[in-house]
C-alpha positions, 0 to 999 in steps of 0.5 A, a space after each residue: 888539370 894540374 899534373 906533377 913534373 914526373 907526369 909531364 916528363 912521361 907525357 913528353 916522352 909520349 910525344 917524342 920519337 921514342 915511340 911510334 904512332 902505332 906504339 902510342 896507340 898500343 900503349 894507350 889501349 893497354 893503359 885503359 885495358 889495365 885500368 878497366 881490369 881487362 888486361 894485366 899490367 905485365 902484358 904491356 912490357 911483353 908487347 911486340 908493338 912496344 918491344 922497341 921502346 926503351 923499358 925505362 921510358 915506357 914505364 914513365 909513359 905508362 905511369 904518366 898516362 894512368 895518372 892523367 886517366 885516373 885524375 880525369 875519371 876521379 874528377 869526372 872531367 870531359 875529354 877535352 879537359 883531360 887531354 890538356 896535359 898531353 897538349 901542354 906536353 907537346 903530344 901530337 894531335 893524332 896521338 891525343 885523338 887516340 887517347 881522347 876517343 878511348 877516354 870518352 868510351 871508358 870514363 863511365 866504367 872507370 868511375 864505377 871502378 873507382 867508386 867501388 874501390 872506395 877511394 873516397 870517404 862517404 859523403 854526408 846526406 843528412 844530419 840529426 841532433 839533440 840536446 842532452 843535459 848531463 847531470 853526472 858522469 860515470 864517476 858520479 861527479 856532478 857536471 850540469 852541462 848541456 851536450 849536443 848529440 850529433 848523427 851524420 848520415 852518410 852514404 857510399 863512397 867507401 868505408 871508414 878505416 877499421 878503427 872508426 867502426 868500433 868503440 864509444 861515441 866519438 868526441 868532436 876531435 875524433 870525428 873531425 880527424 877521423 880518429 880512433 874514438 869514432 863509431 858508426 853503424 849501418 843504416 838503411 840497406 847498408 849503403 850508408 852509415 850513421 856516424 855519431 858523436 857528442 860535443 859541447 857548444 864550443 866544440 860544435 861551433 869549432 866544427 862549423 867554423 872548420 867546415 866553412 873554412 873547408 868549403 871556402 878552400 874547395 871553392 877557391 880550388 874550383 875557381 882556380 881550375 
């Protein structure tokens, strides 16, 4: 798992004598408690167990921990993989074990919280399409073109931006860029949405090529990990 230089710096503080073993345990417990909504973040900086730690360093350590926890939970990484940045930053094994134990216990809850918070866009579970022969447009001009009417069935993962929930059927550019012309309506029991748009054959081919490129890029990222 790749982390930023700031996160690496914070983790290196966690492995130094800036903080004791007991202080590390308290900070790790506090970080998980905050992320699972059992503790307010302000309580960390008033903790007696962390009172001897430099406030600036403490803040750096806390944010480094939360960054690793959230990234691991978002990607559903197991404890060994999630602990890798701590190991690379030189955090002692005993302190890593304290992190690993709590990470394993809290992973399921963290993923539920992330999921309910809507950090991700809905994922496509089905697609519907039909061909429409357009004779004239709203200006009564003759067109005589074939258009594709496409509906992407999505579910869960969070809501689109408000501007995606109103207006006319989206153009292809609008749906690919999550633009303001997209429209959607609830389907089923409200856990999914139907996103509809119309496009020409050329535009649909462009969309397919874009999606294939995105798929290849994701495969490369996964392979690199």
